[in-house]
C-alpha positions in Angstrom: 26.2 7.2 21.0 25.8 10.8 20.6 23.9 12.3 17.7 22.1 15.0 16.1 19.4 12.7 14.7 16.0 12.5 15.9 15.3 9.8 18.6 13.6 7.3 16.5 16.5 7.4 13.8 19.2 7.5 16.4 17.5 4.2 18.1 17.6 2.4 15.0 21.1 3.0 14.2 21.9 2.2 17.6 20.3 -1.3 17.5 22.0 -2.0 14.0 25.4 -0.7 15.3 24.8 -3.1 18.2 25.1 -0.5 20.8 21.7 -1.4 22.1 19.3 -4.2 21.6 15.4 -3.4 20.5 14.4 -4.0 24.0 16.9 -1.6 25.7 16.0 1.0 23.1 12.6 1.1 24.5 13.8 1.1 28.2 13.1 4.4 29.5 16.3 6.5 30.1 18.7 4.3 27.7 17.7 6.5 25.0 17.1 10.2 25.6 17.4 13.5 23.8 19.9 16.5 24.5 17.1 18.3 26.2 16.6 15.5 28.5 20.2 15.1 29.0 20.3 18.8 30.2 17.3 18.5 32.2 18.5 15.3 34.1 21.9 16.9 35.0 20.3 19.2 37.4 22.2 22.1 36.4 26.0 22.8 35.6 28.3 25.8 34.9 31.1 26.5 32.4 34.3 27.5 34.1 37.2 29.3 32.2 40.7 28.0 33.5 43.0 30.3 32.6 46.1 28.3 33.4 45.1 25.5 31.2 43.2 28.1 28.6 40.1 25.6 28.2 36.7 25.6 29.5 35.7 23.2 32.4 32.4 21.8 33.6 31.0 21.9 37.0 28.1 20.0 38.0 25.7 21.1 40.5 24.8 17.7 41.4 27.9 15.4 40.4 25.9 12.2 41.3 23.0 13.1 38.5 25.9 13.0 35.8 27.3 9.7 37.4 23.8 8.3 37.3 23.4 9.4 33.6 26.6 7.8 32.6 25.8 4.4 33.8 22.3 4.4 32.3 22.2 6.5 28.9 23.4 4.8 25.8 22.2 7.2 23.2 21.7 10.8 23.2 19.8 12.1 20.3 19.1 15.5 19.1 22.5 16.8 20.7 23.7 20.0 20.5 27.4 21.1 20.4 27.4 22.0 24.0 25.6 18.7 25.1 28.4 17.0 23.4 31.1 19.2 25.3 29.4 18.8 28.6 29.1 14.9 28.4 32.8 14.5 27.0 34.0 16.7 29.8 31.9 14.7 32.4 33.7 11.7 31.2 37.3 13.0 31.4 
């Protein structure tokens, strides 16, 4: 779940929506903020592709994104850029 809500609000919504259990919501690294998401990525670059006329993401450490993708279930206090990076990485 990606949201602009505060972390505690996001956890409660995720629990009610069945995205995480209460125990999971308190497990370190499962529910994080957008700032924590960016820190744990260990850097990335936005690269313009003139052939497709769209931006792409190049992760400095691709395995850091893979690890995040496997572990994180809720990202709270997300910015538009955080959302773009997350969706681009999943694509």
